ROKOLFI-885650 format. One record per residue (C-alpha): residue number from 1; x, y, z. Coordinates in steps of 0.02 Angstrom, whole numbers, plus 50000, padded with zeros to 5 digits. Layout:
N
i->NUM&c1->X&c2->Y&c3->Z
...
This chain:
378
i->1&c1->50317&c2->54989&c3->53710
i->2&c1->50203&c2->54998&c3->53864
i->3&c1->50256&c2->54861&c3->53995
i->4&c1->50151&c2->54707&c3->54043
i->5&c1->50119&c2->54644&c3->54204
i->6&c1->50159&c2->54460&c3->54158
i->7&c1->49995&c2->54398&c3->54216
i->8&c1->49877&c2->54487&c3->54094
i->9&c1->49898&c2->54592&c3->53938
i->10&c1->49752&c2->54706&c3->53899
i->11&c1->49698&c2->54763&c3->53739
i->12&c1->49825&c2->54898&c3->53674
i->13&c1->49954&c2->54847&c3->53806
i->14&c1->50068&c2->54740&c3->53675
i->15&c1->50006&c2->54747&c3->53491
i->16&c1->50025&c2->54884&c3->53382
i->17&c1->49897&c2->54949&c3->53258
i->18&c1->49973&c2->54838&c3->53123
i->19&c1->49985&c2->54692&c3->53220
i->20&c1->49801&c2->54710&c3->53281
i->21&c1->49751&c2->54725&c3->53099
i->22&c1->49846&c2->54556&c3->53061
i->23&c1->49752&c2->54419&c3->52970
i->24&c1->49792&c2->54264&c3->53087
i->25&c1->49725&c2->54085&c3->53042
i->26&c1->49688&c2->53964&c3->53188
i->27&c1->49699&c2->53776&c3->53155
i->28&c1->49635&c2->53668&c3->53293
i->29&c1->49512&c2->53520&c3->53279
i->30&c1->49462&c2->53554&c3->53480
i->31&c1->49320&c2->53670&c3->53476
i->32&c1->49355&c2->53702&c3->53659
i->33&c1->49547&c2->53743&c3->53618
i->34&c1->49487&c2->53853&c3->53467
i->35&c1->49376&c2->53961&c3->53574
i->36&c1->49484&c2->53985&c3->53708
i->37&c1->49630&c2->54031&c3->53598
i->38&c1->49519&c2->54161&c3->53497
i->39&c1->49451&c2->54241&c3->53660
i->40&c1->49632&c2->54263&c3->53721
i->41&c1->49683&c2->54348&c3->53565
i->42&c1->49524&c2->54455&c3->53545
i->43&c1->49548&c2->54514&c3->53717
i->44&c1->49721&c2->54571&c3->53671
i->45&c1->49647&c2->54667&c3->53525
i->46&c1->49695&c2->54541&c3->53395
i->47&c1->49520&c2->54537&c3->53303
i->48&c1->49551&c2->54487&c3->53119
i->49&c1->49550&c2->54301&c3->53155
i->50&c1->49497&c2->54151&c3->53081
i->51&c1->49476&c2->53969&c3->53152
i->52&c1->49460&c2->53806&c3->53069
i->53&c1->49465&c2->53628&c3->53124
i->54&c1->49535&c2->53525&c3->52982
i->55&c1->49674&c2->53524&c3->52855
i->56&c1->49556&c2->53550&c3->52695
i->57&c1->49470&c2->53703&c3->52779
i->58&c1->49639&c2->53774&c3->52822
i->59&c1->49693&c2->53770&c3->52646
i->60&c1->49530&c2->53846&c3->52577
i->61&c1->49543&c2->53995&c3->52705
i->62&c1->49727&c2->54011&c3->52684
i->63&c1->49692&c2->54036&c3->52496
i->64&c1->49558&c2->54169&c3->52537
i->65&c1->49622&c2->54268&c3->52660
i->66&c1->49822&c2->54253&c3->52648
i->67&c1->49855&c2->54254&c3->52826
i->68&c1->50005&c2->54348&c3->52911
i->69&c1->50020&c2->54210&c3->53032
i->70&c1->49963&c2->54037&c3->53050
i->71&c1->49935&c2->53936&c3->53229
i->72&c1->49921&c2->53753&c3->53204
i->73&c1->49890&c2->53622&c3->53308
i->74&c1->49990&c2->53447&c3->53269
i->75&c1->49848&c2->53320&c3->53269
i->76&c1->49710&c2->53356&c3->53146
i->77&c1->49589&c2->53230&c3->53076
i->78&c1->49638&c2->53243&c3->52905
i->79&c1->49821&c2->53275&c3->52892
i->80&c1->49968&c2->53299&c3->53022
i->81&c1->50006&c2->53481&c3->53070
i->82&c1->50193&c2->53452&c3->53009
i->83&c1->50124&c2->53403&c3->52837
i->84&c1->49999&c2->53545&c3->52844
i->85&c1->50143&c2->53675&c3->52868
i->86&c1->50244&c2->53597&c3->52729
i->87&c1->50106&c2->53613&c3->52606
i->88&c1->50060&c2->53781&c3->52662
i->89&c1->50227&c2->53841&c3->52631
i->90&c1->50245&c2->53774&c3->52472
i->91&c1->50093&c2->53887&c3->52416
i->92&c1->50201&c2->54052&c3->52458
i->93&c1->50366&c2->54114&c3->52370
i->94&c1->50523&c2->54068&c3->52459
i->95&c1->50572&c2->54261&c3->52491
i->96&c1->50401&c2->54287&c3->52601
i->97&c1->50409&c2->54276&c3->52770
i->98&c1->50249&c2->54183&c3->52851
i->99&c1->50259&c2->54129&c3->53020
i->100&c1->50176&c2->53985&c3->53094
i->101&c1->50168&c2->53951&c3->53279
i->102&c1->50141&c2->53770&c3->53341
i->103&c1->50019&c2->53768&c3->53486
i->104&c1->49975&c2->53576&c3->53532
i->105&c1->49977&c2->53453&c3->53679
i->106&c1->50121&c2->53364&c3->53609
i->107&c1->50275&c2->53405&c3->53731
i->108&c1->50386&c2->53276&c3->53654
i->109&c1->50559&c2->53347&c3->53609
i->110&c1->50555&c2->53248&c3->53429
i->111&c1->50380&c2->53318&c3->53389
i->112&c1->50450&c2->53499&c3->53431
i->113&c1->50608&c2->53471&c3->53330
i->114&c1->50510&c2->53401&c3->53169
i->115&c1->50391&c2->53561&c3->53171
i->116&c1->50535&c2->53680&c3->53187
i->117&c1->50631&c2->53588&c3->53050
i->118&c1->50480&c2->53589&c3->52940
i->119&c1->50479&c2->53782&c3->52956
i->120&c1->50377&c2->53826&c3->53108
i->121&c1->50448&c2->53995&c3->53193
i->122&c1->50397&c2->53934&c3->53384
i->123&c1->50311&c2->53790&c3->53483
i->124&c1->50204&c2->53805&c3->53623
i->125&c1->50141&c2->53660&c3->53713
i->126&c1->49957&c2->53648&c3->53799
i->127&c1->49902&c2->53691&c3->53939
i->128&c1->50002&c2->53875&c3->53922
i->129&c1->49992&c2->54037&c3->53997
i->130&c1->49896&c2->54167&c3->53898
i->131&c1->50035&c2->54292&c3->53925
i->132&c1->50169&c2->54164&c3->53842
i->133&c1->50060&c2->54134&c3->53681
i->134&c1->50022&c2->54340&c3->53681
i->135&c1->50203&c2->54368&c3->53691
i->136&c1->50257&c2->54237&c3->53557
i->137&c1->50131&c2->54299&c3->53444
i->138&c1->50178&c2->54477&c3->53459
i->139&c1->50350&c2->54418&c3->53427
i->140&c1->50303&c2->54333&c3->53265
i->141&c1->50190&c2->54466&c3->53216
i->142&c1->50314&c2->54603&c3->53246
i->143&c1->50442&c2->54514&c3->53129
i->144&c1->50309&c2->54490&c3->52998
i->145&c1->50262&c2->54672&c3->52987
i->146&c1->50441&c2->54729&c3->52984
i->147&c1->50464&c2->54602&c3->52846
i->148&c1->50306&c2->54676&c3->52752
i->149&c1->50370&c2->54855&c3->52767
i->150&c1->50555&c2->54818&c3->52703
i->151&c1->50469&c2->54720&c3->52555
i->152&c1->50358&c2->54876&c3->52530
i->153&c1->50519&c2->54987&c3->52530
i->154&c1->50607&c2->54867&c3->52427
i->155&c1->50475&c2->54870&c3->52302
i->156&c1->50484&c2->55064&c3->52303
i->157&c1->50665&c2->55054&c3->52282
i->158&c1->50642&c2->54945&c3->52130
i->159&c1->50514&c2->55060&c3->52051
i->160&c1->50599&c2->55216&c3->52081
i->161&c1->50758&c2->55125&c3->51998
i->162&c1->50666&c2->55042&c3->51846
i->163&c1->50597&c2->55236&c3->51820
i->164&c1->50768&c2->55304&c3->51823
i->165&c1->50834&c2->55166&c3->51728
i->166&c1->50700&c2->55207&c3->51595
i->167&c1->50740&c2->55393&c3->51590
i->168&c1->50929&c2->55345&c3->51561
i->169&c1->50887&c2->55222&c3->51424
i->170&c1->50765&c2->55375&c3->51336
i->171&c1->50928&c2->55489&c3->51361
i->172&c1->51034&c2->55369&c3->51270
i->173&c1->50920&c2->55333&c3->51127
i->174&c1->50892&c2->55516&c3->51115
i->175&c1->51072&c2->55544&c3->51109
i->176&c1->51111&c2->55421&c3->50976
i->177&c1->50959&c2->55492&c3->50871
i->178&c1->51040&c2->55663&c3->50882
i->179&c1->51212&c2->55591&c3->50823
i->180&c1->51132&c2->55498&c3->50690
i->181&c1->51045&c2->55669&c3->50630
i->182&c1->51225&c2->55750&c3->50621
i->183&c1->51271&c2->55630&c3->50489
i->184&c1->51110&c2->55635&c3->50404
i->185&c1->51126&c2->55822&c3->50385
i->186&c1->51296&c2->55803&c3->50308
i->187&c1->51222&c2->55688&c3->50159
i->188&c1->51117&c2->55803&c3->50050
i->189&c1->50948&c2->55715&c3->50004
i->190&c1->50970&c2->55580&c3->50142
i->191&c1->50835&c2->55659&c3->50260
i->192&c1->50738&c2->55531&c3->50347
i->193&c1->50847&c2->55391&c3->50272
i->194&c1->50909&c2->55341&c3->50427
i->195&c1->50748&c2->55306&c3->50516
i->196&c1->50692&c2->55204&c3->50374
i->197&c1->50832&c2->55108&c3->50371
i->198&c1->50808&c2->55074&c3->50559
i->199&c1->50620&c2->55029&c3->50530
i->200&c1->50666&c2->54913&c3->50375
i->201&c1->50801&c2->54831&c3->50464
i->202&c1->50685&c2->54795&c3->50612
i->203&c1->50552&c2->54721&c3->50499
i->204&c1->50690&c2->54611&c3->50417
i->205&c1->50754&c2->54555&c3->50580
i->206&c1->50576&c2->54509&c3->50625
i->207&c1->50556&c2->54419&c3->50467
i->208&c1->50712&c2->54320&c3->50511
i->209&c1->50633&c2->54281&c3->50679
i->210&c1->50770&c2->54360&c3->50787
i->211&c1->50750&c2->54388&c3->50970
i->212&c1->50641&c2->54530&c3->51006
i->213&c1->50775&c2->54612&c3->51113
i->214&c1->50897&c2->54599&c3->50960
i->215&c1->50766&c2->54663&c3->50834
i->216&c1->50742&c2->54815&c3->50944
i->217&c1->50909&c2->54842&c3->50968
i->218&c1->50946&c2->54853&c3->50782
i->219&c1->50794&c2->54966&c3->50758
i->220&c1->50881&c2->55086&c3->50869
i->221&c1->51069&c2->55058&c3->50813
i->222&c1->51041&c2->55050&c3->50626
i->223&c1->51018&c2->55241&c3->50594
i->224&c1->51192&c2->55254&c3->50660
i->225&c1->51277&c2->55159&c3->50501
i->226&c1->51330&c2->55307&c3->50412
i->227&c1->51377&c2->55406&c3->50570
i->228&c1->51557&c2->55400&c3->50494
i->229&c1->51515&c2->55518&c3->50359
i->230&c1->51542&c2->55653&c3->50483
i->231&c1->51729&c2->55625&c3->50440
i->232&c1->51706&c2->55640&c3->50255
i->233&c1->51756&c2->55794&c3->50161
i->234&c1->51606&c2->55894&c3->50085
i->235&c1->51680&c2->55886&c3->49902
i->236&c1->51672&c2->55695&c3->49907
i->237&c1->51520&c2->55664&c3->50012
i->238&c1->51415&c2->55789&c3->49915
i->239&c1->51485&c2->55762&c3->49748
i->240&c1->51349&c2->55755&c3->49619
i->241&c1->51415&c2->55628&c3->49516
i->242&c1->51520&c2->55460&c3->49509
i->243&c1->51676&c2->55459&c3->49624
i->244&c1->51844&c2->55441&c3->49574
i->245&c1->51942&c2->55279&c3->49622
i->246&c1->52053&c2->55400&c3->49744
i->247&c1->51894&c2->55487&c3->49795
i->248&c1->51795&c2->55312&c3->49834
i->249&c1->51941&c2->55252&c3->49939
i->250&c1->51915&c2->55408&c3->50035
i->251&c1->51729&c2->55386&c3->50057
i->252&c1->51752&c2->55195&c3->50110
i->253&c1->51846&c2->55251&c3->50265
i->254&c1->51657&c2->55315&c3->50341
i->255&c1->51637&c2->55130&c3->50400
i->256&c1->51803&c2->55140&c3->50497
i->257&c1->51781&c2->55316&c3->50548
i->258&c1->51599&c2->55273&c3->50611
i->259&c1->51661&c2->55109&c3->50706
i->260&c1->51792&c2->55229&c3->50797
i->261&c1->51654&c2->55364&c3->50847
i->262&c1->51561&c2->55220&c3->50929
i->263&c1->51698&c2->55108&c3->50991
i->264&c1->51697&c2->55060&c3->51183
i->265&c1->51512&c2->55079&c3->51204
i->266&c1->51458&c2->55055&c3->51377
i->267&c1->51281&c2->54968&c3->51334
i->268&c1->51227&c2->54844&c3->51205
i->269&c1->51149&c2->54960&c3->51060
i->270&c1->51305&c2->55054&c3->51059
i->271&c1->51407&c2->54914&c3->51044
i->272&c1->51284&c2->54850&c3->50894
i->273&c1->51284&c2->55018&c3->50808
i->274&c1->51480&c2->54993&c3->50807
i->275&c1->51480&c2->54817&c3->50726
i->276&c1->51333&c2->54890&c3->50593
i->277&c1->51443&c2->55046&c3->50557
i->278&c1->51595&c2->54938&c3->50515
i->279&c1->51514&c2->54791&c3->50419
i->280&c1->51353&c2->54859&c3->50316
i->281&c1->51472&c2->54872&c3->50165
i->282&c1->51543&c2->54710&c3->50174
i->283&c1->51490&c2->54577&c3->50046
i->284&c1->51419&c2->54412&c3->50038
i->285&c1->51551&c2->54361&c3->49913
i->286&c1->51691&c2->54443&c3->50008
i->287&c1->51731&c2->54596&c3->49896
i->288&c1->51653&c2->54726&c3->49989
i->289&c1->51748&c2->54842&c3->50128
i->290&c1->51838&c2->54874&c3->50240
i->291&c1->51904&c2->54703&c3->50282
i->292&c1->51832&c2->54592&c3->50141
i->293&c1->51728&c2->54485&c3->50255
i->294&c1->51622&c2->54361&c3->50173
i->295&c1->51453&c2->54257&c3->50219
i->296&c1->51438&c2->54229&c3->50412
i->297&c1->51595&c2->54324&c3->50449
i->298&c1->51501&c2->54470&c3->50420
i->299&c1->51384&c2->54494&c3->50572
i->300&c1->51193&c2->54477&c3->50560
i->301&c1->51140&c2->54659&c3->50574
i->302&c1->51280&c2->54716&c3->50462
i->303&c1->51197&c2->54595&c3->50320
i->304&c1->51015&c2->54657&c3->50372
i->305&c1->51064&c2->54841&c3->50362
i->306&c1->51173&c2->54812&c3->50197
i->307&c1->50987&c2->54757&c3->50117
i->308&c1->50891&c2->54889&c3->50200
i->309&c1->51013&c2->55033&c3->50164
i->310&c1->51025&c2->54983&c3->49999
i->311&c1->50835&c2->54972&c3->49963
i->312&c1->50791&c2->55137&c3->50053
i->313&c1->50950&c2->55237&c3->49953
i->314&c1->50887&c2->55166&c3->49770
i->315&c1->50698&c2->55212&c3->49799
i->316&c1->50737&c2->55401&c3->49861
i->317&c1->50819&c2->55535&c3->49751
i->318&c1->50998&c2->55582&c3->49790
i->319&c1->51096&c2->55724&c3->49716
i->320&c1->51182&c2->55608&c3->49598
i->321&c1->51014&c2->55500&c3->49549
i->322&c1->50834&c2->55497&c3->49537
i->323&c1->50722&c2->55373&c3->49632
i->324&c1->50699&c2->55207&c3->49579
i->325&c1->50538&c2->55125&c3->49572
i->326&c1->50512&c2->54989&c3->49719
i->327&c1->50510&c2->54845&c3->49586
i->328&c1->50674&c2->54905&c3->49513
i->329&c1->50759&c2->54912&c3->49670
i->330&c1->50686&c2->54735&c3->49733
i->331&c1->50749&c2->54673&c3->49559
i->332&c1->50920&c2->54757&c3->49588
i->333&c1->50928&c2->54679&c3->49755
i->334&c1->50877&c2->54502&c3->49704
i->335&c1->51014&c2->54516&c3->49565
i->336&c1->51141&c2->54540&c3->49693
i->337&c1->51074&c2->54393&c3->49812
i->338&c1->51217&c2->54272&c3->49835
i->339&c1->51344&c2->54413&c3->49780
i->340&c1->51323&c2->54581&c3->49877
i->341&c1->51192&c2->54517&c3->50001
i->342&c1->51149&c2->54368&c3->50105
i->343&c1->51008&c2->54273&c3->50009
i->344&c1->50910&c2->54242&c3->50167
i->345&c1->50912&c2->54428&c3->50203
i->346&c1->50854&c2->54462&c3->50029
i->347&c1->50718&c2->54331&c3->50043
i->348&c1->50663&c2->54408&c3->50217
i->349&c1->50659&c2->54582&c3->50129
i->350&c1->50551&c2->54527&c3->49998
i->351&c1->50431&c2->54457&c3->50108
i->352&c1->50417&c2->54616&c3->50201
i->353&c1->50391&c2->54718&c3->50040
i->354&c1->50243&c2->54578&c3->49990
i->355&c1->50172&c2->54607&c3->50148
i->356&c1->50144&c2->54786&c3->50122
i->357&c1->50256&c2->54836&c3->50270
i->358&c1->50383&c2->54948&c3->50160
i->359&c1->50236&c2->55068&c3->50112
i->360&c1->50190&c2->55094&c3->50292
i->361&c1->50380&c2->55145&c3->50343
i->362&c1->50387&c2->55267&c3->50185
i->363&c1->50241&c2->55347&c3->50237
i->364&c1->50283&c2->55367&c3->50419
i->365&c1->50456&c2->55426&c3->50380
i->366&c1->50433&c2->55530&c3->50209
i->367&c1->50592&c2->55614&c3->50132
i->368&c1->50597&c2->55796&c3->50132
i->369&c1->50615&c2->55883&c3->49963
i->370&c1->50646&c2->56063&c3->50038
i->371&c1->50780&c2->56041&c3->50165
i->372&c1->50938&c2->56033&c3->50038
i->373&c1->51076&c2->56159&c3->50068
i->374&c1->51044&c2->56307&c3->49965
i->375&c1->51208&c2->56291&c3->49885
i->376&c1->51152&c2->56142&c3->49805
i->377&c1->50958&c2->56168&c3->49780
i->378&c1->50987&c2->56288&c3->49639
């Protein structure tokens, strides 16, 4: 910084470019005092200054120009300067640094202490030396500009962090989707099933007035409900006919295997996927598997996916059955309401179907008819 001679500060000697562009609001009811202060500031290069004489005008200009510094006289015709500082500070966020400089003829220590306690950053009494006022203005503006620069840098870092977080979240979702596809490719005839179950489960969740965040997590987690089928032998998983009791016991293990694959997840959607994988074959009446949970012991997401999974499996063909009609599938689900399924979830599913939303899901994620393994297509 160029040294100053202590008696006179010429334009460009003290204030940097950012400080000379700063918006300064001067509040003084004495026209002569306002003119003198404006002349001193403009001579030093501070050209973006607005001067007013009342508290009412101050508030109007404050909201209009959003100043970088406010110079206030304590004695105004319509409001005391300390009360005005308090009111102006209430119009900005607590994190914002906006300096207030008191320039007044009141040299009492009590007035100075009260002004500083109200939030003023500095205090100058009249008559004053122009050099002193400019140096104090410089110090306050320098701090203000540093604060704005740091705030700008912080906002940039926040944007970069948010962008990186979105990238990581997208990567997580992609990994989950690919993991679900592994299970889907093990289950002949189930192509598109996992995504449709995710969409249907989300629609049911919305109908049940679940929080939007939970609904979106269910949409992402539900496709992993059968990931445990990775661990089931092909001769059981792909059997074209009813399973024997011993085979069914092995098939039931896909719930536990899926939960083990998804266990100890580091983010919420993965923990929810673990919960769904483990509980989507539990029954409302307690006769399900693997733990025989009943009613509200079964997590809501598991109850939702149970209905969505059954409906989609019924209305699409599998190696061991033909596709059911939507009405037949709904009738089966109604019949099992209160036994296999949570009645509230069934009612929500019926409302989703009545609204025509299921047709949109089926059209959005159609079942493929030409992707069966060659050994079964024959």
